[in-house]
The first five atom37 places (N, CA, C, CB, O) and aatype in JSON, in Angstrom:
{
  "aatype": [12, 0, 12, 11, 9, 1, 10, 0, 1, 7, 7, 15, 11, 11, 1, 14, 13, 18, 1, 19, 19, 0, 0, 3, 15, 1, 12, 14, 1, 3, 7, 1, 18, 9, 6, 11, 10, 7, 16, 18, 2, 14, 10, 10, 0, 11, 3, 3, 6, 0, 1, 19, 5, 10, 2, 12, 6, 1, 19, 5, 18, 17, 10, 7, 6, 7, 0, 5, 14, 16, 3, 1, 19, 15, 1, 13, 10, 6, 0, 0, 7, 19, 19, 6, 11, 16, 6, 1, 0, 2, 12, 11, 11, 7, 6, 14, 7, 11, 11, 0, 19, 6, 1, 0, 6, 6, 11, 0, 5, 11, 0, 0, 3, 0, 0, 6, 0, 0, 11, 0, 14, 0, 6, 6, 14, 0, 19, 6, 6, 0, 14, 0, 6, 6, 0, 0, 0, 6, 6, 6, 0, 11, 0, 6],
  "atom_mask": [
    [1, 1, 1, 1, 1],
    [1, 1, 1, 1, 1],
    [1, 1, 1, 1, 1],
    [1, 1, 1, 1, 1],
    [1, 1, 1, 1, 1],
    [1, 1, 1, 1, 1],
    [1, 1, 1, 1, 1],
    [1, 1, 1, 1, 1],
    [1, 1, 1, 1, 1],
    [1, 1, 1, 0, 1],
    [1, 1, 1, 0, 1],
    [1, 1, 1, 1, 1],
    [1, 1, 1, 1, 1],
    [1, 1, 1, 1, 1],
    [1, 1, 1, 1, 1],
    [1, 1, 1, 1, 1],
    [1, 1, 1, 1, 1],
    [1, 1, 1, 1, 1],
    [1, 1, 1, 1, 1],
    [1, 1, 1, 1, 1],
    [1, 1, 1, 1, 1],
    [1, 1, 1, 1, 1],
    [1, 1, 1, 1, 1],
    [1, 1, 1, 1, 1],
    [1, 1, 1, 1, 1],
    [1, 1, 1, 1, 1],
    [1, 1, 1, 1, 1],
    [1, 1, 1, 1, 1],
    [1, 1, 1, 1, 1],
    [1, 1, 1, 1, 1],
    [1, 1, 1, 0, 1],
    [1, 1, 1, 1, 1],
    [1, 1, 1, 1, 1],
    [1, 1, 1, 1, 1],
    [1, 1, 1, 1, 1],
    [1, 1, 1, 1, 1],
    [1, 1, 1, 1, 1],
    [1, 1, 1, 0, 1],
    [1, 1, 1, 1, 1],
    [1, 1, 1, 1, 1],
    [1, 1, 1, 1, 1],
    [1, 1, 1, 1, 1],
    [1, 1, 1, 1, 1],
    [1, 1, 1, 1, 1],
    [1, 1, 1, 1, 1],
    [1, 1, 1, 1, 1],
    [1, 1, 1, 1, 1],
    [1, 1, 1, 1, 1],
    [1, 1, 1, 1, 1],
    [1, 1, 1, 1, 1],
    [1, 1, 1, 1, 1],
    [1, 1, 1, 1, 1],
    [1, 1, 1, 1, 1],
    [1, 1, 1, 1, 1],
    [1, 1, 1, 1, 1],
    [1, 1, 1, 1, 1],
    [1, 1, 1, 1, 1],
    [1, 1, 1, 1, 1],
    [1, 1, 1, 1, 1],
    [1, 1, 1, 1, 1],
    [1, 1, 1, 1, 1],
    [1, 1, 1, 1, 1],
    [1, 1, 1, 1, 1],
    [1, 1, 1, 0, 1],
    [1, 1, 1, 1, 1],
    [1, 1, 1, 0, 1],
    [1, 1, 1, 1, 1],
    [1, 1, 1, 1, 1],
    [1, 1, 1, 1, 1],
    [1, 1, 1, 1, 1],
    [1, 1, 1, 1, 1],
    [1, 1, 1, 1, 1],
    [1, 1, 1, 1, 1],
    [1, 1, 1, 1, 1],
    [1, 1, 1, 1, 1],
    [1, 1, 1, 1, 1],
    [1, 1, 1, 1, 1],
    [1, 1, 1, 1, 1],
    [1, 1, 1, 1, 1],
    [1, 1, 1, 1, 1],
    [1, 1, 1, 0, 1],
    [1, 1, 1, 1, 1],
    [1, 1, 1, 1, 1],
    [1, 1, 1, 1, 1],
    [1, 1, 1, 1, 1],
    [1, 1, 1, 1, 1],
    [1, 1, 1, 1, 1],
    [1, 1, 1, 1, 1],
    [1, 1, 1, 1, 1],
    [1, 1, 1, 1, 1],
    [1, 1, 1, 1, 1],
    [1, 1, 1, 1, 1],
    [1, 1, 1, 1, 1],
    [1, 1, 1, 0, 1],
    [1, 1, 1, 1, 1],
    [1, 1, 1, 1, 1],
    [1, 1, 1, 0, 1],
    [1, 1, 1, 1, 1],
    [1, 1, 1, 1, 1],
    [1, 1, 1, 1, 1],
    [1, 1, 1, 1, 1],
    [1, 1, 1, 1, 1],
    [1, 1, 1, 1, 1],
    [1, 1, 1, 1, 1],
    [1, 1, 1, 1, 1],
    [1, 1, 1, 1, 1],
    [1, 1, 1, 1, 1],
    [1, 1, 1, 1, 1],
    [1, 1, 1, 1, 1],
    [1, 1, 1, 1, 1],
    [1, 1, 1, 1, 1],
    [1, 1, 1, 1, 1],
    [1, 1, 1, 1, 1],
    [1, 1, 1, 1, 1],
    [1, 1, 1, 1, 1],
    [1, 1, 1, 1, 1],
    [1, 1, 1, 1, 1],
    [1, 1, 1, 1, 1],
    [1, 1, 1, 1, 1],
    [1, 1, 1, 1, 1],
    [1, 1, 1, 1, 1],
    [1, 1, 1, 1, 1],
    [1, 1, 1, 1, 1],
    [1, 1, 1, 1, 1],
    [1, 1, 1, 1, 1],
    [1, 1, 1, 1, 1],
    [1, 1, 1, 1, 1],
    [1, 1, 1, 1, 1],
    [1, 1, 1, 1, 1],
    [1, 1, 1, 1, 1],
    [1, 1, 1, 1, 1],
    [1, 1, 1, 1, 1],
    [1, 1, 1, 1, 1],
    [1, 1, 1, 1, 1],
    [1, 1, 1, 1, 1],
    [1, 1, 1, 1, 1],
    [1, 1, 1, 1, 1],
    [1, 1, 1, 1, 1],
    [1, 1, 1, 1, 1],
    [1, 1, 1, 1, 1],
    [1, 1, 1, 1, 1],
    [1, 1, 1, 1, 1],
    [1, 1, 1, 1, 1],
    [1, 1, 1, 1, 1]
  ],
  "atom_positions": [
    [[-24.14, -38.38, 26.13], [-22.93, -38.08, 26.88], [-21.77, -38.89, 26.3], [-23.13, -38.38, 28.4], [-21.82, -40.12, 26.28]],
    [[-20.73, -38.19, 25.83], [-19.57, -38.86, 25.22], [-18.6, -39.27, 26.32], [-18.87, -37.92, 24.19], [-18.02, -38.42, 27.01]],
    [[-18.43, -40.56, 26.48], [-17.55, -41.08, 27.54], [-16.16, -41.35, 26.98], [-18.14, -42.36, 28.16], [-16.0, -41.77, 25.83]],
    [[-15.18, -41.11, 27.82], [-13.79, -41.39, 27.47], [-13.16, -42.18, 28.6], [-12.99, -40.08, 27.2], [-13.48, -42.0, 29.78]],
    [[-12.24, -43.07, 28.21], [-11.37, -43.7, 29.2], [-10.02, -43.03, 28.98], [-11.29, -45.32, 29.03], [-9.39, -43.19, 27.94]],
    [[-9.59, -42.26, 29.98], [-8.4, -41.44, 29.8], [-7.59, -41.35, 31.07], [-8.79, -40.06, 29.32], [-7.96, -41.89, 32.11]],
    [[-6.46, -40.63, 30.96], [-5.58, -40.45, 32.11], [-5.88, -39.12, 32.8], [-4.09, -40.5, 31.67], [-6.09, -38.1, 32.14]],
    [[-5.92, -39.15, 34.12], [-6.04, -37.93, 34.92], [-4.74, -37.8, 35.7], [-7.31, -37.98, 35.88], [-4.37, -38.7, 36.45]],
    [[-4.05, -36.68, 35.53], [-2.72, -36.54, 36.12], [-2.82, -36.18, 37.59], [-1.92, -35.49, 35.38], [-3.63, -35.36, 38.0]],
    [[-1.96, -36.81, 38.36], [-1.8, -36.49, 39.76], [-0.32, -36.41, 40.04], [0.0, 0.0, 0.0], [0.47, -36.25, 39.11]],
    [[0.06, -36.5, 41.29], [1.48, -36.44, 41.64], [1.97, -35.02, 41.68], [0.0, 0.0, 0.0], [1.28, -34.09, 41.28]],
    [[3.19, -34.86, 42.17], [3.75, -33.52, 42.32], [4.49, -33.12, 41.05], [4.68, -33.45, 43.54], [4.54, -33.86, 40.07]],
    [[5.05, -31.94, 41.11], [5.79, -31.42, 39.96], [6.97, -32.33, 39.64], [6.27, -29.98, 40.25], [7.72, -32.73, 40.53]],
    [[7.14, -32.64, 38.36], [8.22, -33.5, 37.86], [8.09, -34.96, 38.33], [9.56, -32.94, 38.3], [8.99, -35.76, 38.07]],
    [[7.02, -35.31, 39.0], [6.81, -36.68, 39.48], [5.4, -37.13, 39.08], [7.02, -36.79, 41.05], [4.54, -37.26, 39.95]],
    [[5.16, -37.36, 37.79], [3.8, -37.64, 37.35], [3.28, -38.99, 37.84], [3.73, -37.6, 35.84], [4.02, -39.96, 37.99]],
    [[1.99, -39.02, 38.09], [1.28, -40.24, 38.44], [-0.11, -40.07, 37.85], [1.24, -40.5, 40.02], [-0.72, -39.01, 37.99]],
    [[-0.62, -41.1, 37.19], [-1.9, -40.96, 36.51], [-2.92, -41.97, 37.03], [-1.71, -41.13, 35.01], [-2.58, -43.11, 37.35]],
    [[-4.17, -41.53, 37.09], [-5.29, -42.44, 37.32], [-5.93, -42.7, 35.96], [-6.34, -41.86, 38.35], [-6.13, -41.76, 35.19]],
    [[-6.25, -43.95, 35.66], [-7.0, -44.26, 34.46], [-8.47, -44.17, 34.88], [-6.62, -45.7, 33.86], [-8.92, -44.9, 35.75]],
    [[-9.21, -43.26, 34.24], [-10.57, -43.0, 34.68], [-11.55, -43.05, 33.51], [-10.66, -41.64, 35.38], [-11.18, -42.85, 32.35]],
    [[-12.8, -43.32, 33.85], [-13.9, -43.18, 32.9], [-14.53, -41.83, 33.21], [-14.95, -44.37, 33.0], [-15.0, -41.61, 34.32]],
    [[-14.55, -40.94, 32.23], [-15.03, -39.59, 32.47], [-15.81, -39.08, 31.27], [-13.87, -38.64, 32.79], [-15.64, -39.57, 30.15]],
    [[-16.66, -38.1, 31.52], [-17.34, -37.39, 30.44], [-16.27, -36.59, 29.71], [-18.51, -36.47, 30.99], [-15.44, -35.93, 30.34]],
    [[-16.29, -36.63, 28.38], [-15.25, -35.97, 27.6], [-15.25, -34.45, 27.79], [-15.41, -36.3, 26.14], [-14.26, -33.79, 27.48]],
    [[-16.36, -33.89, 28.29], [-16.44, -32.44, 28.47], [-15.82, -31.98, 29.78], [-17.88, -31.99, 28.4], [-15.64, -30.78, 29.98]],
    [[-15.51, -32.9, 30.67], [-14.93, -32.54, 31.97], [-13.43, -32.25, 31.82], [-15.17, -33.68, 33.0], [-12.79, -32.72, 30.88]],
    [[-12.87, -31.47, 32.75], [-11.43, -31.18, 32.69], [-10.6, -32.46, 32.85], [-11.04, -30.16, 33.78], [-11.07, -33.46, 33.39]],
    [[-9.37, -32.4, 32.38], [-8.49, -33.57, 32.41], [-8.37, -34.15, 33.81], [-7.11, -33.21, 31.9], [-8.52, -35.36, 34.0]],
    [[-8.1, -33.3, 34.79], [-7.91, -33.77, 36.16], [-9.16, -33.57, 37.0], [-6.73, -33.05, 36.8], [-9.13, -33.73, 38.22]],
    [[-10.26, -33.23, 36.34], [-11.47, -32.89, 37.08], [-12.36, -34.09, 37.37], [0.0, 0.0, 0.0], [-11.88, -35.2, 37.61]],
    [[-13.66, -33.82, 37.35], [-14.64, -34.82, 37.76], [-14.62, -36.02, 36.82], [-16.03, -34.21, 37.81], [-14.57, -35.88, 35.6]],
    [[-14.66, -37.21, 37.42], [-14.75, -38.43, 36.64], [-15.78, -39.34, 37.29], [-13.37, -39.14, 36.53], [-16.16, -39.15, 38.44]],
    [[-16.22, -40.34, 36.53], [-17.28, -41.21, 37.01], [-16.73, -42.39, 37.8], [-18.11, -41.72, 35.84], [-17.26, -42.76, 38.84]],
    [[-15.63, -42.97, 37.28], [-15.07, -44.13, 37.97], [-13.57, -44.24, 37.7], [-15.78, -45.42, 37.53], [-13.1, -44.0, 36.59]],
    [[-12.85, -44.62, 38.74], [-11.41, -44.87, 38.6], [-11.25, -46.33, 38.16], [-10.62, -44.58, 39.95], [-11.77, -47.25, 38.8]],
    [[-10.51, -46.51, 37.04], [-10.35, -47.86, 36.48], [-8.96, -48.44, 36.71], [-10.63, -47.82, 35.0], [-8.76, -49.64, 36.52]],
    [[-8.01, -47.62, 37.12], [-6.67, -48.13, 37.34], [-5.68, -47.0, 37.52], [0.0, 0.0, 0.0], [-6.06, -45.84, 37.67]],
    [[-4.39, -47.37, 37.49], [-3.34, -46.38, 37.66], [-2.24, -46.61, 36.63], [-2.77, -46.44, 39.09], [-2.1, -47.69, 36.07]],
    [[-1.45, -45.56, 36.41], [-0.29, -45.62, 35.53], [0.81, -44.78, 36.17], [-0.62, -45.12, 34.07], [0.61, -43.59, 36.42]],
    [[1.97, -45.41, 36.43], [3.11, -44.7, 37.02], [4.27, -44.74, 36.03], [3.51, -45.33, 38.39], [4.99, -45.74, 35.97]],
    [[4.47, -43.67, 35.24], [5.52, -43.68, 34.22], [6.94, -43.69, 34.78], [5.36, -42.5, 33.33], [7.89, -43.91, 34.04]],
    [[7.09, -43.45, 36.1], [8.43, -43.43, 36.68], [8.97, -44.84, 36.92], [8.42, -42.66, 37.98], [10.18, -45.01, 37.12]],
    [[8.11, -45.84, 36.9], [8.57, -47.21, 37.11], [9.13, -47.78, 35.82], [7.41, -48.09, 37.64], [8.87, -47.26, 34.73]],
    [[9.9, -48.85, 35.93], [10.51, -49.48, 34.76], [9.42, -50.05, 33.86], [11.49, -50.6, 35.19], [8.33, -50.4, 34.32]],
    [[9.73, -50.14, 32.56], [8.73, -50.6, 31.59], [8.25, -52.02, 31.86], [9.29, -50.51, 30.21], [7.11, -52.35, 31.54]],
    [[9.11, -52.85, 32.43], [8.72, -54.24, 32.67], [8.11, -54.45, 34.06], [9.92, -55.15, 32.5], [7.77, -55.57, 34.42]],
    [[7.98, -53.38, 34.83], [7.41, -53.48, 36.17], [5.89, -53.7, 36.08], [7.73, -52.21, 37.0], [5.21, -53.01, 35.33]],
    [[5.38, -54.66, 36.86], [3.95, -54.96, 36.81], [3.11, -53.82, 37.39], [3.65, -56.25, 37.56], [1.96, -53.65, 37.0]],
    [[3.67, -53.06, 38.32], [2.92, -51.98, 38.97], [2.86, -50.71, 38.11], [3.54, -51.65, 40.32], [2.19, -49.75, 38.48]],
    [[3.56, -50.7, 36.97], [3.56, -49.51, 36.11], [2.15, -49.2, 35.61], [4.51, -49.72, 34.91], [1.7, -48.06, 35.7]],
    [[1.47, -50.2, 35.09], [0.09, -50.03, 34.63], [-0.77, -51.07, 35.33], [-0.02, -50.16, 33.07], [-0.55, -52.27, 35.18]],
    [[-1.75, -50.6, 36.09], [-2.68, -51.51, 36.75], [-4.09, -51.11, 36.34], [-2.51, -51.48, 38.3], [-4.49, -49.95, 36.5]],
    [[-4.85, -52.06, 35.81], [-6.2, -51.77, 35.34], [-7.18, -52.79, 35.92], [-6.25, -51.78, 33.79], [-6.85, -53.96, 36.09]],
    [[-8.39, -52.32, 36.21], [-9.49, -53.2, 36.61], [-10.18, -53.61, 35.3], [-10.5, -52.5, 37.64], [-11.05, -52.89, 34.81]],
    [[-9.78, -54.76, 34.75], [-10.22, -55.16, 33.42], [-11.73, -55.34, 33.31], [-9.53, -56.43, 33.02], [-12.31, -55.05, 32.27]],
    [[-12.38, -55.82, 34.37], [-13.83, -56.01, 34.31], [-14.53, -54.68, 34.06], [-14.36, -56.66, 35.61], [-15.43, -54.58, 33.23]],
    [[-14.11, -53.65, 34.8], [-14.74, -52.34, 34.65], [-14.38, -51.7, 33.32], [-14.32, -51.42, 35.81], [-15.2, -51.0, 32.71]],
    [[-13.13, -51.93, 32.85], [-12.74, -51.39, 31.55], [-13.61, -52.01, 30.46], [-11.24, -51.67, 31.27], [-14.1, -51.31, 29.57]],
    [[-13.81, -53.33, 30.54], [-14.67, -54.02, 29.56], [-16.08, -53.45, 29.61], [-14.7, -55.55, 29.82], [-16.71, -53.24, 28.57]],
    [[-16.59, -53.19, 30.82], [-17.93, -52.64, 30.97], [-18.04, -51.29, 30.26], [-18.29, -52.49, 32.47], [-18.98, -51.06, 29.49]],
    [[-17.07, -50.4, 30.51], [-17.15, -49.07, 29.92], [-16.95, -49.11, 28.41], [-16.12, -48.16, 30.55], [-17.56, -48.32, 27.68]],
    [[-16.11, -50.02, 27.92], [-15.97, -50.17, 26.47], [-17.3, -50.64, 25.88], [-14.82, -51.18, 26.12], [-17.7, -50.21, 24.8]],
    [[-17.98, -51.53, 26.6], [-19.29, -52.0, 26.16], [-20.33, -50.89, 26.15], [0.0, 0.0, 0.0], [-21.26, -50.9, 25.35]],
    [[-20.17, -49.92, 27.06], [-21.1, -48.79, 27.13], [-20.8, -47.75, 26.04], [-21.03, -48.13, 28.52], [-21.54, -46.79, 25.87]],
    [[-19.71, -47.95, 25.31], [-19.39, -47.02, 24.22], [-18.31, -46.01, 24.55], [0.0, 0.0, 0.0], [-18.12, -45.05, 23.8]],
    [[-17.61, -46.19, 25.67], [-16.54, -45.26, 26.02], [-15.37, -45.42, 25.06], [-16.08, -45.48, 27.49], [-15.0, -46.54, 24.71]],
    [[-14.79, -44.3, 24.64], [-13.67, -44.33, 23.71], [-12.36, -44.15, 24.49], [-13.81, -43.23, 22.63], [-12.21, -43.15, 25.18]],
    [[-11.42, -45.1, 24.39], [-10.14, -44.89, 25.06], [-9.28, -43.88, 24.3], [-9.37, -46.23, 25.21], [-9.33, -43.82, 23.07]],
    [[-8.51, -43.1, 25.04], [-7.56, -42.19, 24.39], [-6.42, -43.02, 23.82], [-7.03, -41.1, 25.4], [-6.34, -44.23, 24.07]],
    [[-5.54, -42.39, 23.08], [-4.46, -43.12, 22.41], [-3.58, -43.86, 23.41], [-3.6, -42.16, 21.58], [-3.28, -45.04, 23.22]],
    [[-3.15, -43.18, 24.49], [-2.26, -43.81, 25.47], [-2.97, -44.96, 26.16], [-1.79, -42.78, 26.51], [-2.38, -46.02, 26.35]],
    [[-4.23, -44.78, 26.54], [-4.97, -45.84, 27.22], [-5.2, -47.0, 26.26], [-6.32, -45.31, 27.76], [-5.14, -48.16, 26.68]],
    [[-5.46, -46.72, 24.99], [-5.66, -47.82, 24.04], [-4.38, -48.63, 23.88], [-6.12, -47.27, 22.67], [-4.44, -49.84, 23.65]],
    [[-3.23, -47.99, 24.01], [-1.96, -48.75, 23.97], [-1.84, -49.67, 25.19], [-0.76, -47.78, 23.92], [-1.37, -50.8, 25.06]],
    [[-2.27, -49.19, 26.35], [-2.28, -50.06, 27.53], [-3.19, -51.26, 27.3], [-2.73, -49.27, 28.78], [-2.83, -52.39, 27.63]],
    [[-4.36, -51.0, 26.73], [-5.33, -52.08, 26.5], [-4.83, -53.06, 25.44], [-6.69, -51.49, 26.08], [-5.1, -54.26, 25.53]],
    [[-4.11, -52.56, 24.45], [-3.52, -53.44, 23.44], [-2.48, -54.35, 24.09], [-2.88, -52.62, 22.29], [-2.41, -55.54, 23.8]],
    [[-1.67, -53.76, 24.97], [-0.63, -54.54, 25.65], [-1.27, -55.61, 26.53], [0.28, -53.62, 26.49], [-0.72, -56.7, 26.69]],
    [[-2.43, -55.3, 27.11], [-3.13, -56.26, 27.97], [-3.92, -57.27, 27.15], [-4.06, -55.53, 28.94], [-4.38, -58.28, 27.68]],
    [[-4.08, -57.01, 25.85], [-4.8, -57.94, 24.99], [-6.3, -57.73, 25.0], [0.0, 0.0, 0.0], [-7.04, -58.59, 24.51]],
    [[-6.78, -56.63, 25.52], [-8.23, -56.36, 25.57], [-8.73, -55.85, 24.23], [-8.55, -55.33, 26.69], [-9.79, -56.25, 23.75]],
    [[-7.97, -54.96, 23.62], [-8.35, -54.35, 22.35], [-7.38, -54.84, 21.29], [-8.35, -52.78, 22.44], [-6.19, -55.0, 21.56]],
    [[-7.88, -55.08, 20.07], [-6.98, -55.52, 18.99], [-6.09, -54.35, 18.6], [-7.77, -56.05, 17.76], [-6.5, -53.2, 18.66]],
    [[-4.85, -54.67, 18.2], [-3.89, -53.63, 17.87], [-4.32, -52.9, 16.61], [-2.49, -54.23, 17.68], [-4.75, -53.52, 15.64]],
    [[-4.21, -51.59, 16.65], [-4.5, -50.78, 15.47], [-3.18, -50.41, 14.82], [-5.32, -49.52, 15.84], [-2.18, -50.18, 15.5]],
    [[-3.19, -50.36, 13.51], [-1.99, -50.01, 12.77], [-1.82, -48.5, 12.8], [-2.06, -50.53, 11.29], [-2.7, -47.76, 12.35]],
    [[-0.71, -48.04, 13.33], [-0.44, -46.61, 13.37], [0.71, -46.34, 12.43], [-0.11, -46.13, 14.83], [1.8, -46.89, 12.59]],
    [[0.47, -45.52, 11.45], [1.51, -45.23, 10.46], [1.88, -43.76, 10.55], [1.04, -45.59, 9.03], [1.14, -42.89, 10.1]],
    [[3.03, -43.49, 11.13], [3.55, -42.13, 11.15], [4.71, -42.1, 10.16], [3.99, -41.69, 12.61], [5.87, -42.27, 10.53]],
    [[4.37, -41.88, 8.92], [5.36, -41.96, 7.85], [6.47, -40.92, 8.01], [4.68, -41.78, 6.52], [7.61, -41.18, 7.63]],
    [[6.15, -39.76, 8.56], [7.13, -38.69, 8.64], [8.05, -38.82, 9.84], [6.44, -37.37, 8.69], [9.02, -38.07, 9.94]],
    [[7.76, -39.74, 10.75], [8.55, -39.83, 11.98], [10.01, -40.16, 11.67], [7.96, -40.87, 12.92], [10.92, -39.6, 12.29]],
    [[10.26, -41.08, 10.74], [11.62, -41.5, 10.46], [12.39, -40.53, 9.59], [0.0, 0.0, 0.0], [13.61, -40.65, 9.47]],
    [[11.7, -39.58, 8.97], [12.37, -38.67, 8.06], [13.07, -37.55, 8.84], [11.37, -38.07, 7.06], [12.54, -37.07, 9.84]],
    [[14.26, -37.15, 8.39], [14.91, -36.02, 9.06], [14.19, -34.72, 8.73], [16.4, -35.93, 8.64], [13.5, -34.62, 7.72]],
    [[14.35, -33.73, 9.59], [13.71, -32.43, 9.39], [14.38, -31.65, 8.27], [0.0, 0.0, 0.0], [15.37, -32.1, 7.69]],
    [[13.83, -30.48, 7.96], [14.32, -29.67, 6.85], [15.77, -29.26, 7.05], [13.45, -28.43, 6.68], [16.58, -29.35, 6.12]],
    [[16.11, -28.81, 8.26], [17.49, -28.37, 8.53], [18.46, -29.53, 8.42], [17.58, -27.73, 9.93], [19.56, -29.37, 7.89]],
    [[18.06, -30.7, 8.93], [18.95, -31.86, 8.88], [19.19, -32.26, 7.43], [18.34, -33.05, 9.68], [20.3, -32.65, 7.07]],
    [[18.15, -32.17, 6.59], [18.31, -32.5, 5.16], [19.28, -31.51, 4.52], [16.93, -32.47, 4.42], [20.15, -31.91, 3.75]],
    [[19.14, -30.22, 4.85], [20.05, -29.22, 4.29], [21.49, -29.48, 4.72], [19.62, -27.8, 4.72], [22.42, -29.39, 3.91]],
    [[21.68, -29.82, 6.01], [23.04, -30.12, 6.49], [23.61, -31.33, 5.77], [23.03, -30.36, 8.03], [24.79, -31.35, 5.41]],
    [[22.78, -32.35, 5.56], [23.25, -33.56, 4.89], [23.65, -33.24, 3.45], [22.15, -34.66, 4.91], [24.65, -33.76, 2.95]],
    [[22.86, -32.38, 2.79], [23.2, -32.01, 1.4], [24.51, -31.24, 1.36], [22.07, -31.16, 0.78], [25.35, -31.48, 0.49]],
    [[24.7, -30.29, 2.31], [25.94, -29.53, 2.37], [27.14, -30.45, 2.61], [25.87, -28.46, 3.47], [28.19, -30.31, 1.99]],
    [[26.95, -31.4, 3.52], [28.03, -32.33, 3.85], [28.38, -33.19, 2.63], [27.64, -33.23, 5.04], [29.55, -33.43, 2.35]],
    [[27.35, -33.66, 1.91], [27.58, -34.47, 0.72], [28.3, -33.65, -0.35], [26.24, -35.02, 0.16], [29.2, -34.16, -1.02]],
    [[27.91, -32.38, -0.5], [28.55, -31.5, -1.48], [30.02, -31.29, -1.12], [27.82, -30.15, -1.56], [30.89, -31.35, -2.0]],
    [[30.31, -31.05, 0.17], [31.69, -30.86, 0.6], [32.51, -32.12, 0.36], [31.76, -30.47, 2.07], [33.66, -32.05, -0.07]],
    [[31.91, -33.27, 0.64], [32.62, -34.54, 0.43], [32.91, -34.74, -1.05], [31.78, -35.73, 0.98], [33.99, -35.2, -1.42]],
    [[31.94, -34.39, -1.9], [32.14, -34.54, -3.34], [33.25, -33.6, -3.82], [30.82, -34.25, -4.11], [34.1, -33.99, -4.61]],
    [[33.24, -32.35, -3.32], [34.28, -31.39, -3.69], [35.66, -31.87, -3.23], [33.97, -30.0, -3.08], [36.64, -31.77, -3.97]],
    [[35.71, -32.4, -2.02], [36.99, -32.9, -1.5], [37.49, -34.09, -2.32], [36.85, -33.31, -0.02], [38.68, -34.21, -2.58]],
    [[36.56, -34.95, -2.73], [36.95, -36.11, -3.54], [37.48, -35.65, -4.89], [35.75, -37.06, -3.73], [38.47, -36.2, -5.39]],
    [[36.83, -34.65, -5.49], [37.31, -34.12, -6.78], [38.67, -33.47, -6.62], [36.3, -33.11, -7.36], [39.56, -33.63, -7.46]],
    [[38.83, -32.72, -5.52], [40.11, -32.05, -5.28], [41.22, -33.08, -5.06], [40.01, -31.11, -4.06], [42.36, -32.86, -5.46]],
    [[40.88, -34.18, -4.41], [41.89, -35.22, -4.17], [42.26, -35.92, -5.47], [41.38, -36.25, -3.14], [43.42, -36.3, -5.67]],
    [[41.28, -36.08, -6.37], [41.55, -36.74, -7.65], [42.38, -35.85, -8.57], [40.23, -37.13, -8.35], [43.3, -36.32, -9.22]],
    [[42.06, -34.56, -8.63], [42.69, -33.64, -9.58], [44.22, -33.59, -9.42], [42.11, -32.25, -9.41], [44.92, -33.75, -10.42]],
    [[44.77, -33.37, -8.23], [46.23, -33.32, -8.12], [46.87, -34.68, -8.4], [46.64, -32.85, -6.73], [48.0, -34.74, -8.89]],
    [[46.16, -35.74, -8.11], [46.74, -37.06, -8.36], [46.89, -37.31, -9.86], [45.86, -38.15, -7.73], [47.84, -37.97, -10.28]],
    [[45.97, -36.78, -10.66], [46.04, -36.97, -12.11], [47.12, -36.11, -12.74], [44.69, -36.67, -12.76], [47.87, -36.56, -13.61]],
    [[47.21, -34.84, -12.29], [48.22, -33.94, -12.85], [49.49, -34.02, -12.02], [47.69, -32.48, -12.9], [49.42, -34.16, -10.8]],
    [[50.62, -33.93, -12.62], [51.85, -33.96, -11.83], [51.96, -32.71, -10.94], [53.09, -34.05, -12.76], [51.67, -31.6, -11.38]],
    [[52.36, -32.91, -9.72], [52.46, -31.82, -8.75], [53.7, -30.96, -8.99], [52.49, -32.38, -7.33], [53.81, -29.87, -8.43]],
    [[54.63, -31.42, -9.81], [55.89, -30.72, -10.05], [55.65, -29.4, -10.77], [56.84, -31.59, -10.85], [56.35, -28.42, -10.51]],
    [[54.66, -29.35, -11.68], [54.41, -28.15, -12.47], [53.97, -26.99, -11.6], [53.36, -28.42, -13.54], [54.32, -25.84, -11.88]],
    [[53.2, -27.26, -10.52], [52.65, -26.19, -9.69], [53.75, -25.52, -8.87], [51.56, -26.75, -8.77], [53.72, -24.3, -8.68]],
    [[54.71, -26.28, -8.38], [55.73, -25.72, -7.51], [56.55, -24.62, -8.21], [56.66, -26.83, -7.03], [56.72, -23.56, -7.61]],
    [[57.06, -24.8, -9.44], [57.82, -23.72, -10.08], [56.95, -22.48, -10.31], [58.4, -24.21, -11.42], [57.45, -21.36, -10.19]],
    [[55.68, -22.65, -10.62], [54.81, -21.49, -10.85], [54.68, -20.69, -9.56], [53.41, -21.94, -11.36], [54.68, -19.45, -9.6]],
    [[54.57, -21.37, -8.42], [54.46, -20.67, -7.14], [55.77, -19.93, -6.83], [54.12, -21.67, -6.0], [55.76, -18.81, -6.33]],
    [[56.9, -20.59, -7.13], [58.2, -19.95, -6.87], [58.39, -18.72, -7.75], [59.36, -20.94, -7.1], [58.92, -17.7, -7.3]],
    [[57.95, -18.82, -9.01], [58.07, -17.69, -9.94], [57.24, -16.52, -9.44], [57.63, -18.09, -11.38], [57.69, -15.37, -9.51]],
    [[56.05, -16.78, -8.94], [55.19, -15.71, -8.42], [55.86, -15.05, -7.21], [53.79, -16.26, -8.04], [55.8, -13.83, -7.07]],
    [[56.48, -15.86, -6.35], [57.17, -15.32, -5.17], [58.34, -14.45, -5.58], [57.65, -16.46, -4.25], [58.6, -13.42, -4.97]],
    [[59.08, -14.87, -6.63], [60.22, -14.08, -7.12], [59.76, -12.75, -7.68], [60.99, -14.85, -8.2], [60.4, -11.73, -7.45]],
    [[58.63, -12.76, -8.45], [58.13, -11.52, -9.03], [57.74, -10.54, -7.94], [56.93, -11.81, -9.95], [57.99, -9.34, -8.06]],
    [[57.12, -11.04, -6.85], [56.74, -10.15, -5.75], [57.99, -9.54, -5.11], [55.9, -10.92, -4.68], [58.01, -8.36, -4.76]],
    [[59.04, -10.36, -4.98], [60.28, -9.85, -4.38], [60.9, -8.76, -5.22], [61.28, -10.99, -4.18], [61.41, -7.77, -4.69]],
    [[60.86, -8.93, -6.58], [61.42, -7.93, -7.48], [60.62, -6.63, -7.43], [61.46, -8.47, -8.92], [61.17, -5.53, -7.51]],
    [[59.29, -6.77, -7.3], [58.44, -5.58, -7.27], [58.73, -4.73, -6.04], [56.96, -5.99, -7.28], [58.61, -3.5, -6.1]],
    [[59.1, -5.34, -4.96], [59.4, -4.58, -3.74], [60.74, -3.9, -3.9], [59.4, -5.5, -2.49], [61.19, -3.2, -2.99]]
  ]
}
């Protein structure tokens, strides 16, 4: 029998409350469990002592029996100092998504184009362009 120490959800809609339970891994999430080991109330502040309450003696017993804690429960146990911290490496978490990368590239390209456009008129005298524009306007007037 594969045992898990996991969360069983209770509480009403939009107001979650969890029991930390020792249960057979084949049972439903909120279904039959063997023993209640504590509670977790995510609505309380992170520094509140009542947010996570565990019966450490029973947790130690079930860990000794071979029960595997789920990821969230193992984080609670790490915070309590029962289980040694495991290194979790989510390398892709800090990377922007595909669309964000495309937007960043477009923005960089526009900035580069704007910088080139700003440099070009500064290097060439602006006086030459004005007569050419006036000449074009005169030609249009004559054509009409």
